[in-house]
mmCIF file as Biopython writes it, N, C-alpha, C and O atoms, coordinates in Angstrom:
data_model
#
loop_
_atom_site.group_PDB
_atom_site.id
_atom_site.type_symbol
_atom_site.label_atom_id
_atom_site.label_alt_id
_atom_site.label_comp_id
_atom_site.label_asym_id
_atom_site.label_entity_id
_atom_site.label_seq_id
_atom_site.pdbx_PDB_ins_code
_atom_site.Cartn_x
_atom_site.Cartn_y
_atom_site.Cartn_z
_atom_site.occupancy
_atom_site.B_iso_or_equiv
_atom_site.auth_seq_id
_atom_site.auth_asym_id
_atom_site.pdbx_PDB_model_num
ATOM 1   N N  . MET A ? 1  ? -13.520 -72.138 35.491 1.0 0.0 1  A 1 
ATOM 2   C CA . MET A ? 1  ? -12.187 -71.561 35.455 1.0 0.0 1  A 1 
ATOM 3   C C  . MET A ? 1  ? -11.344 -72.164 36.577 1.0 0.0 1  A 1 
ATOM 4   O O  . MET A ? 1  ? -11.783 -72.247 37.723 1.0 0.0 1  A 1 
ATOM 5   N N  . SER A ? 2  ? -10.164 -72.571 36.239 1.0 0.0 2  A 1 
ATOM 6   C CA . SER A ? 2  ? -9.291  -73.259 37.181 1.0 0.0 2  A 1 
ATOM 7   C C  . SER A ? 2  ? -8.246  -72.300 37.744 1.0 0.0 2  A 1 
ATOM 8   O O  . SER A ? 2  ? -7.829  -71.350 37.081 1.0 0.0 2  A 1 
ATOM 9   N N  . ASN A ? 3  ? -7.836  -72.566 38.969 1.0 0.0 3  A 1 
ATOM 10  C CA . ASN A ? 3  ? -6.798  -71.753 39.598 1.0 0.0 3  A 1 
ATOM 11  C C  . ASN A ? 3  ? -5.405  -72.306 39.350 1.0 0.0 3  A 1 
ATOM 12  O O  . ASN A ? 3  ? -4.425  -71.746 39.841 1.0 0.0 3  A 1 
ATOM 13  N N  . GLU A ? 4  ? -5.300  -73.390 38.602 1.0 0.0 4  A 1 
ATOM 14  C CA . GLU A ? 4  ? -4.005  -74.002 38.323 1.0 0.0 4  A 1 
ATOM 15  C C  . GLU A ? 4  ? -3.273  -73.232 37.231 1.0 0.0 4  A 1 
ATOM 16  O O  . GLU A ? 4  ? -3.887  -72.689 36.313 1.0 0.0 4  A 1 
ATOM 17  N N  . LEU A ? 5  ? -1.962  -73.197 37.352 1.0 0.0 5  A 1 
ATOM 18  C CA . LEU A ? 5  ? -1.141  -72.577 36.320 1.0 0.0 5  A 1 
ATOM 19  C C  . LEU A ? 5  ? -0.862  -73.596 35.221 1.0 0.0 5  A 1 
ATOM 20  O O  . LEU A ? 5  ? -0.645  -74.777 35.491 1.0 0.0 5  A 1 
ATOM 21  N N  . SER A ? 6  ? -0.871  -73.131 34.007 1.0 0.0 6  A 1 
ATOM 22  C CA . SER A ? 6  ? -0.590  -74.051 32.916 1.0 0.0 6  A 1 
ATOM 23  C C  . SER A ? 6  ? 0.901   -74.412 32.915 1.0 0.0 6  A 1 
ATOM 24  O O  . SER A ? 6  ? 1.741   -73.597 33.296 1.0 0.0 6  A 1 
ATOM 25  N N  . PRO A ? 7  ? 1.217   -75.616 32.491 1.0 0.0 7  A 1 
ATOM 26  C CA . PRO A ? 7  ? 2.636   -76.024 32.449 1.0 0.0 7  A 1 
ATOM 27  C C  . PRO A ? 7  ? 3.472   -75.135 31.526 1.0 0.0 7  A 1 
ATOM 28  O O  . PRO A ? 7  ? 4.654   -74.915 31.787 1.0 0.0 7  A 1 
ATOM 29  N N  . ALA A ? 8  ? 2.881   -74.632 30.470 1.0 0.0 8  A 1 
ATOM 30  C CA . ALA A ? 8  ? 3.633   -73.763 29.561 1.0 0.0 8  A 1 
ATOM 31  C C  . ALA A ? 8  ? 4.033   -72.465 30.256 1.0 0.0 8  A 1 
ATOM 32  O O  . ALA A ? 8  ? 5.147   -71.977 30.060 1.0 0.0 8  A 1 
ATOM 33  N N  . LEU A ? 9  ? 3.143   -71.905 31.059 1.0 0.0 9  A 1 
ATOM 34  C CA . LEU A ? 9  ? 3.448   -70.669 31.772 1.0 0.0 9  A 1 
ATOM 35  C C  . LEU A ? 9  ? 4.562   -70.889 32.793 1.0 0.0 9  A 1 
ATOM 36  O O  . LEU A ? 9  ? 5.445   -70.047 32.951 1.0 0.0 9  A 1 
ATOM 37  N N  . ILE A ? 10 ? 4.514   -72.009 33.472 1.0 0.0 10 A 1 
ATOM 38  C CA . ILE A ? 10 ? 5.557   -72.326 34.452 1.0 0.0 10 A 1 
ATOM 39  C C  . ILE A ? 10 ? 6.916   -72.485 33.762 1.0 0.0 10 A 1 
ATOM 40  O O  . ILE A ? 10 ? 7.935   -72.035 34.285 1.0 0.0 10 A 1 
ATOM 41  N N  . ILE A ? 11 ? 6.927   -73.114 32.611 1.0 0.0 11 A 1 
ATOM 42  C CA . ILE A ? 11 ? 8.184   -73.300 31.868 1.0 0.0 11 A 1 
ATOM 43  C C  . ILE A ? 11 ? 8.730   -71.959 31.389 1.0 0.0 11 A 1 
ATOM 44  O O  . ILE A ? 11 ? 9.938   -71.733 31.447 1.0 0.0 11 A 1 
ATOM 45  N N  . ILE A ? 12 ? 7.862   -71.067 30.917 1.0 0.0 12 A 1 
ATOM 46  C CA . ILE A ? 12 ? 8.293   -69.747 30.442 1.0 0.0 12 A 1 
ATOM 47  C C  . ILE A ? 12 ? 8.875   -68.929 31.589 1.0 0.0 12 A 1 
ATOM 48  O O  . ILE A ? 12 ? 9.930   -68.311 31.441 1.0 0.0 12 A 1 
ATOM 49  N N  . VAL A ? 13 ? 8.196   -68.924 32.726 1.0 0.0 13 A 1 
ATOM 50  C CA . VAL A ? 13 ? 8.681   -68.165 33.880 1.0 0.0 13 A 1 
ATOM 51  C C  . VAL A ? 13 ? 10.014  -68.740 34.373 1.0 0.0 13 A 1 
ATOM 52  O O  . VAL A ? 13 ? 10.929  -67.984 34.699 1.0 0.0 13 A 1 
ATOM 53  N N  . ALA A ? 14 ? 10.128  -70.060 34.429 1.0 0.0 14 A 1 
ATOM 54  C CA . ALA A ? 14 ? 11.379  -70.682 34.854 1.0 0.0 14 A 1 
ATOM 55  C C  . ALA A ? 14 ? 12.515  -70.340 33.900 1.0 0.0 14 A 1 
ATOM 56  O O  . ALA A ? 14 ? 13.638  -70.095 34.340 1.0 0.0 14 A 1 
ATOM 57  N N  . ALA A ? 15 ? 12.238  -70.321 32.599 1.0 0.0 15 A 1 
ATOM 58  C CA . ALA A ? 15 ? 13.273  -69.982 31.613 1.0 0.0 15 A 1 
ATOM 59  C C  . ALA A ? 15 ? 13.713  -68.530 31.774 1.0 0.0 15 A 1 
ATOM 60  O O  . ALA A ? 15 ? 14.905  -68.234 31.690 1.0 0.0 15 A 1 
ATOM 61  N N  . ILE A ? 16 ? 12.768  -67.625 32.004 1.0 0.0 16 A 1 
ATOM 62  C CA . ILE A ? 16 ? 13.118  -66.211 32.200 1.0 0.0 16 A 1 
ATOM 63  C C  . ILE A ? 16 ? 13.995  -66.040 33.436 1.0 0.0 16 A 1 
ATOM 64  O O  . ILE A ? 16 ? 15.004  -65.335 33.389 1.0 0.0 16 A 1 
ATOM 65  N N  . LEU A ? 17 ? 13.619  -66.678 34.533 1.0 0.0 17 A 1 
ATOM 66  C CA . LEU A ? 17 ? 14.403  -66.568 35.765 1.0 0.0 17 A 1 
ATOM 67  C C  . LEU A ? 17 ? 15.798  -67.173 35.602 1.0 0.0 17 A 1 
ATOM 68  O O  . LEU A ? 17 ? 16.779  -66.621 36.100 1.0 0.0 17 A 1 
ATOM 69  N N  . LEU A ? 18 ? 15.883  -68.296 34.911 1.0 0.0 18 A 1 
ATOM 70  C CA . LEU A ? 18 ? 17.171  -68.943 34.704 1.0 0.0 18 A 1 
ATOM 71  C C  . LEU A ? 18 ? 18.081  -68.102 33.810 1.0 0.0 18 A 1 
ATOM 72  O O  . LEU A ? 18 ? 19.266  -67.950 34.106 1.0 0.0 18 A 1 
ATOM 73  N N  . LEU A ? 19 ? 17.548  -67.561 32.732 1.0 0.0 19 A 1 
ATOM 74  C CA . LEU A ? 19 ? 18.354  -66.712 31.842 1.0 0.0 19 A 1 
ATOM 75  C C  . LEU A ? 19 ? 18.816  -65.445 32.548 1.0 0.0 19 A 1 
ATOM 76  O O  . LEU A ? 19 ? 19.960  -65.020 32.384 1.0 0.0 19 A 1 
ATOM 77  N N  . GLN A ? 20 ? 17.924  -64.841 33.337 1.0 0.0 20 A 1 
ATOM 78  C CA . GLN A ? 20 ? 18.300  -63.652 34.089 1.0 0.0 20 A 1 
ATOM 79  C C  . GLN A ? 20 ? 19.409  -63.974 35.080 1.0 0.0 20 A 1 
ATOM 80  O O  . GLN A ? 20 ? 20.363  -63.208 35.215 1.0 0.0 20 A 1 
ATOM 81  N N  . SER A ? 21 ? 19.292  -65.088 35.764 1.0 0.0 21 A 1 
ATOM 82  C CA . SER A ? 21 ? 20.296  -65.485 36.739 1.0 0.0 21 A 1 
ATOM 83  C C  . SER A ? 21 ? 21.652  -65.739 36.084 1.0 0.0 21 A 1 
ATOM 84  O O  . SER A ? 21 ? 22.687  -65.330 36.610 1.0 0.0 21 A 1 
ATOM 85  N N  . ILE A ? 22 ? 21.644  -66.407 34.951 1.0 0.0 22 A 1 
ATOM 86  C CA . ILE A ? 22 ? 22.889  -66.670 34.229 1.0 0.0 22 A 1 
ATOM 87  C C  . ILE A ? 22 ? 23.536  -65.373 33.771 1.0 0.0 22 A 1 
ATOM 88  O O  . ILE A ? 22 ? 24.750  -65.210 33.893 1.0 0.0 22 A 1 
ATOM 89  N N  . PHE A ? 23 ? 22.734  -64.445 33.245 1.0 0.0 23 A 1 
ATOM 90  C CA . PHE A ? 23 ? 23.276  -63.151 32.820 1.0 0.0 23 A 1 
ATOM 91  C C  . PHE A ? 23 ? 23.902  -62.409 33.988 1.0 0.0 23 A 1 
ATOM 92  O O  . PHE A ? 23 ? 25.026  -61.918 33.884 1.0 0.0 23 A 1 
ATOM 93  N N  . LEU A ? 24 ? 23.173  -62.323 35.112 1.0 0.0 24 A 1 
ATOM 94  C CA . LEU A ? 24 ? 23.697  -61.603 36.268 1.0 0.0 24 A 1 
ATOM 95  C C  . LEU A ? 24 ? 24.964  -62.254 36.805 1.0 0.0 24 A 1 
ATOM 96  O O  . LEU A ? 24 ? 25.918  -61.556 37.147 1.0 0.0 24 A 1 
ATOM 97  N N  . PHE A ? 25 ? 24.987  -63.574 36.882 1.0 0.0 25 A 1 
ATOM 98  C CA . PHE A ? 25 ? 26.160  -64.289 37.384 1.0 0.0 25 A 1 
ATOM 99  C C  . PHE A ? 25 ? 27.377  -64.023 36.515 1.0 0.0 25 A 1 
ATOM 100 O O  . PHE A ? 25 ? 28.442  -63.668 37.022 1.0 0.0 25 A 1 
ATOM 101 N N  . LEU A ? 26 ? 27.223  -64.195 35.203 1.0 0.0 26 A 1 
ATOM 102 C CA . LEU A ? 26 ? 28.377  -64.041 34.309 1.0 0.0 26 A 1 
ATOM 103 C C  . LEU A ? 26 ? 28.863  -62.594 34.237 1.0 0.0 26 A 1 
ATOM 104 O O  . LEU A ? 26 ? 30.068  -62.344 34.222 1.0 0.0 26 A 1 
ATOM 105 N N  . ASP A ? 27 ? 27.932  -61.645 34.193 1.0 0.0 27 A 1 
ATOM 106 C CA . ASP A ? 27 ? 28.338  -60.244 34.097 1.0 0.0 27 A 1 
ATOM 107 C C  . ASP A ? 27 ? 28.986  -59.768 35.400 1.0 0.0 27 A 1 
ATOM 108 O O  . ASP A ? 27 ? 29.978  -59.040 35.369 1.0 0.0 27 A 1 
ATOM 109 N N  . ALA A ? 28 ? 28.431  -60.176 36.537 1.0 0.0 28 A 1 
ATOM 110 C CA . ALA A ? 28 ? 29.025  -59.780 37.815 1.0 0.0 28 A 1 
ATOM 111 C C  . ALA A ? 28 ? 30.399  -60.417 37.999 1.0 0.0 28 A 1 
ATOM 112 O O  . ALA A ? 28 ? 31.296  -59.785 38.556 1.0 0.0 28 A 1 
ATOM 113 N N  . ARG A ? 29 ? 30.581  -61.650 37.544 1.0 0.0 29 A 1 
ATOM 114 C CA . ARG A ? 29 ? 31.887  -62.300 37.646 1.0 0.0 29 A 1 
ATOM 115 C C  . ARG A ? 29 ? 32.905  -61.596 36.758 1.0 0.0 29 A 1 
ATOM 116 O O  . ARG A ? 29 ? 34.059  -61.422 37.148 1.0 0.0 29 A 1 
ATOM 117 N N  . LYS A ? 30 ? 32.476  -61.188 35.559 1.0 0.0 30 A 1 
ATOM 118 C CA . LYS A ? 30 ? 33.383  -60.493 34.642 1.0 0.0 30 A 1 
ATOM 119 C C  . LYS A ? 30 ? 33.818  -59.146 35.212 1.0 0.0 30 A 1 
ATOM 120 O O  . LYS A ? 30 ? 34.936  -58.698 34.959 1.0 0.0 30 A 1 
ATOM 121 N N  . ARG A ? 31 ? 32.945  -58.499 35.977 1.0 0.0 31 A 1 
ATOM 122 C CA . ARG A ? 31 ? 33.238  -57.167 36.516 1.0 0.0 31 A 1 
ATOM 123 C C  . ARG A ? 31 ? 33.684  -57.206 37.984 1.0 0.0 31 A 1 
ATOM 124 O O  . ARG A ? 31 ? 33.733  -56.168 38.645 1.0 0.0 31 A 1 
ATOM 125 N N  . ASN A ? 32 ? 34.009  -58.400 38.491 1.0 0.0 32 A 1 
ATOM 126 C CA . ASN A ? 32 ? 34.509  -58.578 39.861 1.0 0.0 32 A 1 
ATOM 127 C C  . ASN A ? 32 ? 33.560  -58.058 40.929 1.0 0.0 32 A 1 
ATOM 128 O O  . ASN A ? 32 ? 33.979  -57.408 41.886 1.0 0.0 32 A 1 
ATOM 129 N N  . HIS A ? 33 ? 32.270  -58.355 40.751 1.0 0.0 33 A 1 
ATOM 130 C CA . HIS A ? 33 ? 31.281  -58.062 41.789 1.0 0.0 33 A 1 
ATOM 131 C C  . HIS A ? 33 ? 30.938  -59.375 42.479 1.0 0.0 33 A 1 
ATOM 132 O O  . HIS A ? 33 ? 31.479  -60.424 42.130 1.0 0.0 33 A 1 
ATOM 133 N N  . ASN A ? 34 ? 30.060  -59.320 43.437 1.0 0.0 34 A 1 
ATOM 134 C CA . ASN A ? 34 ? 29.662  -60.502 44.197 1.0 0.0 34 A 1 
ATOM 135 C C  . ASN A ? 34 ? 28.753  -61.366 43.319 1.0 0.0 34 A 1 
ATOM 136 O O  . ASN A ? 34 ? 27.529  -61.274 43.413 1.0 0.0 34 A 1 
ATOM 137 N N  . TYR A ? 35 ? 29.350  -62.202 42.469 1.0 0.0 35 A 1 
ATOM 138 C CA . TYR A ? 35 ? 28.596  -62.898 41.427 1.0 0.0 35 A 1 
ATOM 139 C C  . TYR A ? 35 ? 27.665  -63.976 41.960 1.0 0.0 35 A 1 
ATOM 140 O O  . TYR A ? 35 ? 26.595  -64.189 41.390 1.0 0.0 35 A 1 
ATOM 141 N N  . TRP A ? 36 ? 28.037  -64.664 43.038 1.0 0.0 36 A 1 
ATOM 142 C CA . TRP A ? 36 ? 27.133  -65.676 43.579 1.0 0.0 36 A 1 
ATOM 143 C C  . TRP A ? 36 ? 25.859  -65.031 44.108 1.0 0.0 36 A 1 
ATOM 144 O O  . TRP A ? 36 ? 24.765  -65.560 43.910 1.0 0.0 36 A 1 
ATOM 145 N N  . LEU A ? 37 ? 25.994  -63.914 44.767 1.0 0.0 37 A 1 
ATOM 146 C CA . LEU A ? 37 ? 24.828  -63.200 45.284 1.0 0.0 37 A 1 
ATOM 147 C C  . LEU A ? 37 ? 23.889  -62.797 44.158 1.0 0.0 37 A 1 
ATOM 148 O O  . LEU A ? 37 ? 22.681  -63.019 44.247 1.0 0.0 37 A 1 
ATOM 149 N N  . TRP A ? 38 ? 24.436  -62.206 43.098 1.0 0.0 38 A 1 
ATOM 150 C CA . TRP A ? 38 ? 23.593  -61.760 41.991 1.0 0.0 38 A 1 
ATOM 151 C C  . TRP A ? 38 ? 22.969  -62.925 41.248 1.0 0.0 38 A 1 
ATOM 152 O O  . TRP A ? 38 ? 21.834  -62.821 40.783 1.0 0.0 38 A 1 
ATOM 153 N N  . GLY A ? 39 ? 23.682  -64.021 41.129 1.0 0.0 39 A 1 
ATOM 154 C CA . GLY A ? 39 ? 23.119  -65.204 40.481 1.0 0.0 39 A 1 
ATOM 155 C C  . GLY A ? 39 ? 21.947  -65.781 41.249 1.0 0.0 39 A 1 
ATOM 156 O O  . GLY A ? 39 ? 20.937  -66.161 40.655 1.0 0.0 39 A 1 
ATOM 157 N N  . ILE A ? 40 ? 22.074  -65.848 42.563 1.0 0.0 40 A 1 
ATOM 158 C CA . ILE A ? 40 ? 20.984  -66.387 43.389 1.0 0.0 40 A 1 
ATOM 159 C C  . ILE A ? 40 ? 19.808  -65.432 43.427 1.0 0.0 40 A 1 
ATOM 160 O O  . ILE A ? 40 ? 18.659  -65.867 43.338 1.0 0.0 40 A 1 
ATOM 161 N N  . ILE A ? 41 ? 20.069  -64.147 43.557 1.0 0.0 41 A 1 
ATOM 162 C CA . ILE A ? 41 ? 18.979  -63.175 43.560 1.0 0.0 41 A 1 
ATOM 163 C C  . ILE A ? 41 ? 18.240  -63.191 42.228 1.0 0.0 41 A 1 
ATOM 164 O O  . ILE A ? 41 ? 17.026  -62.993 42.191 1.0 0.0 41 A 1 
ATOM 165 N N  . GLY A ? 42 ? 18.954  -63.424 41.146 1.0 0.0 42 A 1 
ATOM 166 C CA . GLY A ? 42 ? 18.314  -63.490 39.832 1.0 0.0 42 A 1 
ATOM 167 C C  . GLY A ? 42 ? 17.363  -64.650 39.681 1.0 0.0 42 A 1 
ATOM 168 O O  . GLY A ? 42 ? 16.476  -64.611 38.829 1.0 0.0 42 A 1 
ATOM 169 N N  . LEU A ? 43 ? 17.525  -65.696 40.495 1.0 0.0 43 A 1 
ATOM 170 C CA . LEU A ? 43 ? 16.610  -66.843 40.446 1.0 0.0 43 A 1 
ATOM 171 C C  . LEU A ? 43 ? 15.306  -66.605 41.194 1.0 0.0 43 A 1 
ATOM 172 O O  . LEU A ? 43 ? 14.347  -67.358 41.026 1.0 0.0 43 A 1 
ATOM 173 N N  . ILE A ? 44 ? 15.265  -65.581 42.004 1.0 0.0 44 A 1 
ATOM 174 C CA . ILE A ? 44 ? 14.121  -65.376 42.888 1.0 0.0 44 A 1 
ATOM 175 C C  . ILE A ? 44 ? 13.011  -64.565 42.229 1.0 0.0 44 A 1 
ATOM 176 O O  . ILE A ? 44 ? 11.837  -64.913 42.352 1.0 0.0 44 A 1 
ATOM 177 N N  . GLN A ? 45 ? 13.361  -63.503 41.541 1.0 0.0 45 A 1 
ATOM 178 C CA . GLN A ? 45 ? 12.358  -62.572 41.047 1.0 0.0 45 A 1 
ATOM 179 C C  . GLN A ? 45 ? 12.833  -61.944 39.751 1.0 0.0 45 A 1 
ATOM 180 O O  . GLN A ? 45 ? 14.036  -61.820 39.520 1.0 0.0 45 A 1 
ATOM 181 N N  . ALA A ? 46 ? 11.892  -61.548 38.905 1.0 0.0 46 A 1 
ATOM 182 C CA . ALA A ? 46 ? 12.220  -60.840 37.668 1.0 0.0 46 A 1 
ATOM 183 C C  . ALA A ? 46 ? 11.279  -59.649 37.543 1.0 0.0 46 A 1 
ATOM 184 O O  . ALA A ? 46 ? 10.140  -59.747 37.997 1.0 0.0 46 A 1 
ATOM 185 N N  . PRO A ? 47 ? 11.674  -58.578 36.978 1.0 0.0 47 A 1 
ATOM 186 C CA . PRO A ? 47 ? 12.943  -58.119 36.443 1.0 0.0 47 A 1 
ATOM 187 C C  . PRO A ? 47 ? 13.717  -57.217 37.398 1.0 0.0 47 A 1 
ATOM 188 O O  . PRO A ? 47 ? 14.735  -56.647 37.005 1.0 0.0 47 A 1 
ATOM 189 N N  . MET A ? 48 ? 13.260  -57.072 38.644 1.0 0.0 48 A 1 
ATOM 190 C CA . MET A ? 48 ? 13.884  -56.123 39.564 1.0 0.0 48 A 1 
ATOM 191 C C  . MET A ? 48 ? 15.377  -56.376 39.823 1.0 0.0 48 A 1 
ATOM 192 O O  . MET A ? 48 ? 16.134  -55.406 39.853 1.0 0.0 48 A 1 
ATOM 193 N N  . PRO A ? 49 ? 15.843  -57.609 40.011 1.0 0.0 49 A 1 
ATOM 194 C CA . PRO A ? 49 ? 17.285  -57.788 40.236 1.0 0.0 49 A 1 
ATOM 195 C C  . PRO A ? 49 ? 18.140  -57.271 39.078 1.0 0.0 49 A 1 
ATOM 196 O O  . PRO A ? 49 ? 19.203  -56.692 39.300 1.0 0.0 49 A 1 
ATOM 197 N N  . THR A ? 50 ? 17.681  -57.479 37.857 1.0 0.0 50 A 1 
ATOM 198 C CA . THR A ? 50 ? 18.436  -56.989 36.701 1.0 0.0 50 A 1 
ATOM 199 C C  . THR A ? 50 ? 18.456  -55.468 36.681 1.0 0.0 50 A 1 
ATOM 200 O O  . THR A ? 50 ? 19.492  -54.860 36.407 1.0 0.0 50 A 1 
ATOM 201 N N  . LEU A ? 51 ? 17.317  -54.853 36.968 1.0 0.0 51 A 1 
ATOM 202 C CA . LEU A ? 51 ? 17.267  -53.388 36.989 1.0 0.0 51 A 1 
ATOM 203 C C  . LEU A ? 51 ? 18.166  -52.821 38.081 1.0 0.0 51 A 1 
ATOM 204 O O  . LEU A ? 51 ? 18.916  -51.877 37.835 1.0 0.0 51 A 1 
ATOM 205 N N  . PHE A ? 52 ? 18.099  -53.383 39.281 1.0 0.0 52 A 1 
ATOM 206 C CA . PHE A ? 52 ? 18.972  -52.915 40.363 1.0 0.0 52 A 1 
ATOM 207 C C  . PHE A ? 52 ? 20.441  -53.109 40.012 1.0 0.0 52 A 1 
ATOM 208 O O  . PHE A ? 52 ? 21.264  -52.232 40.276 1.0 0.0 52 A 1 
ATOM 209 N N  . TYR A ? 53 ? 20.770  -54.237 39.429 1.0 0.0 53 A 1 
ATOM 210 C CA . TYR A ? 53 ? 22.165  -54.495 39.058 1.0 0.0 53 A 1 
ATOM 211 C C  . TYR A ? 53 ? 22.650  -53.471 38.038 1.0 0.0 53 A 1 
ATOM 212 O O  . TYR A ? 53 ? 23.737  -52.911 38.184 1.0 0.0 53 A 1 
ATOM 213 N N  . LEU A ? 54 ? 21.851  -53.229 37.014 1.0 0.0 54 A 1 
ATOM 214 C CA . LEU A ? 54 ? 22.281  -52.297 35.969 1.0 0.0 54 A 1 
ATOM 215 C C  . LEU A ? 54 ? 22.343  -50.861 36.470 1.0 0.0 54 A 1 
ATOM 216 O O  . LEU A ? 54 ? 23.242  -50.113 36.084 1.0 0.0 54 A 1 
ATOM 217 N N  . LEU A ? 55 ? 21.409  -50.466 37.318 1.0 0.0 55 A 1 
ATOM 218 C CA . LEU A ? 55 ? 21.366  -49.080 37.784 1.0 0.0 55 A 1 
ATOM 219 C C  . LEU A ? 55 ? 22.355  -48.784 38.908 1.0 0.0 55 A 1 
ATOM 220 O O  . LEU A ? 55 ? 23.003  -47.738 38.899 1.0 0.0 55 A 1 
ATOM 221 N N  . PHE A ? 56 ? 22.479  -49.695 39.877 1.0 0.0 56 A 1 
ATOM 222 C CA . PHE A ? 56 ? 23.260  -49.377 41.069 1.0 0.0 56 A 1 
ATOM 223 C C  . PHE A ? 56 ? 24.635  -50.023 41.113 1.0 0.0 56 A 1 
ATOM 224 O O  . PHE A ? 56 ? 25.541  -49.481 41.747 1.0 0.0 56 A 1 
ATOM 225 N N  . VAL A ? 57 ? 24.816  -51.155 40.463 1.0 0.0 57 A 1 
ATOM 226 C CA . VAL A ? 57 ? 26.123  -51.803 40.482 1.0 0.0 57 A 1 
ATOM 227 C C  . VAL A ? 57 ? 26.940  -51.376 39.273 1.0 0.0 57 A 1 
ATOM 228 O O  . VAL A ? 57 ? 28.078  -50.927 39.412 1.0 0.0 57 A 1 
ATOM 229 N N  . ARG A ? 58 ? 26.360  -51.517 38.090 1.0 0.0 58 A 1 
ATOM 230 C CA . ARG A ? 58 ? 27.099  -51.119 36.883 1.0 0.0 58 A 1 
ATOM 231 C C  . ARG A ? 58 ? 26.998  -49.628 36.614 1.0 0.0 58 A 1 
ATOM 232 O O  . ARG A ? 58 ? 27.828  -49.083 35.886 1.0 0.0 58 A 1 
ATOM 233 N N  . LYS A ? 59 ? 26.016  -48.962 37.173 1.0 0.0 59 A 1 
ATOM 234 C CA . LYS A ? 59 ? 25.814  -47.509 37.035 1.0 0.0 59 A 1 
ATOM 235 C C  . LYS A ? 59 ? 25.791  -47.108 35.567 1.0 0.0 59 A 1 
ATOM 236 O O  . LYS A ? 59 ? 26.623  -46.320 35.116 1.0 0.0 59 A 1 
ATOM 237 N N  . ILE A ? 60 ? 24.833  -47.657 34.824 1.0 0.0 60 A 1 
ATOM 238 C CA . ILE A ? 60 ? 24.780  -47.432 33.386 1.0 0.0 60 A 1 
ATOM 239 C C  . ILE A ? 60 ? 24.403  -45.997 33.035 1.0 0.0 60 A 1 
ATOM 240 O O  . ILE A ? 60 ? 24.620  -45.566 31.902 1.0 0.0 60 A 1 
ATOM 241 N N  . PHE A ? 61 ? 23.837  -45.242 33.995 1.0 0.0 61 A 1 
ATOM 242 C CA . PHE A ? 61 ? 23.475  -43.852 33.700 1.0 0.0 61 A 1 
ATOM 243 C C  . PHE A ? 61 ? 24.386  -42.851 34.369 1.0 0.0 61 A 1 
ATOM 244 O O  . PHE A ? 61 ? 24.036  -41.675 34.463 1.0 0.0 61 A 1 
ATOM 245 N N  . SER A ? 62 ? 25.551  -43.282 34.841 1.0 0.0 62 A 1 
ATOM 246 C CA . SER A ? 62 ? 26.449  -42.347 35.510 1.0 0.0 62 A 1 
ATOM 247 C C  . SER A ? 62 ? 27.087  -41.406 34.482 1.0 0.0 62 A 1 
ATOM 248 O O  . SER A ? 62 ? 27.354  -41.778 33.339 1.0 0.0 62 A 1 
ATOM 249 N N  . LYS A ? 63 ? 27.315  -40.197 34.933 1.0 0.0 63 A 1 
ATOM 250 C CA . LYS A ? 63 ? 27.923  -39.190 34.043 1.0 0.0 63 A 1 
ATOM 251 C C  . LYS A ? 63 ? 29.417  -39.388 34.017 1.0 0.0 63 A 1 
ATOM 252 O O  . LYS A ? 63 ? 30.059  -39.555 35.053 1.0 0.0 63 A 1 
ATOM 253 N N  . LYS A ? 64 ? 29.954  -39.367 32.829 1.0 0.0 64 A 1 
ATOM 254 C CA . LYS A ? 64 ? 31.404  -39.482 32.671 1.0 0.0 64 A 1 
ATOM 255 C C  . LYS A ? 64 ? 31.925  -38.129 32.194 1.0 0.0 64 A 1 
ATOM 256 O O  . LYS A ? 64 ? 31.496  -37.607 31.165 1.0 0.0 64 A 1 
ATOM 257 N N  . GLY A ? 65 ? 32.825  -37.596 32.937 1.0 0.0 65 A 1 
ATOM 258 C CA . GLY A ? 65 ? 33.311  -36.330 32.461 1.0 0.0 65 A 1 
ATOM 259 C C  . GLY A ? 65 ? 34.093  -35.648 33.462 1.0 0.0 65 A 1 
ATOM 260 O O  . GLY A ? 65 ? 34.585  -34.547 33.217 1.0 0.0 65 A 1 
#
């Protein structure tokens, strides 16, 4: 058993991080948030930056009334 990561796994992880970063960048720019920060943070780790963005910046569960 080898400790090396397969190239397919690396490509999948890179694609997930890139797509997450693009989503965060574009959505934060559309909503006038700090879009460069969210784009860079989205490249570092998944899925926590997206969850934090949706919960604390966009406040998707806030009560309206």
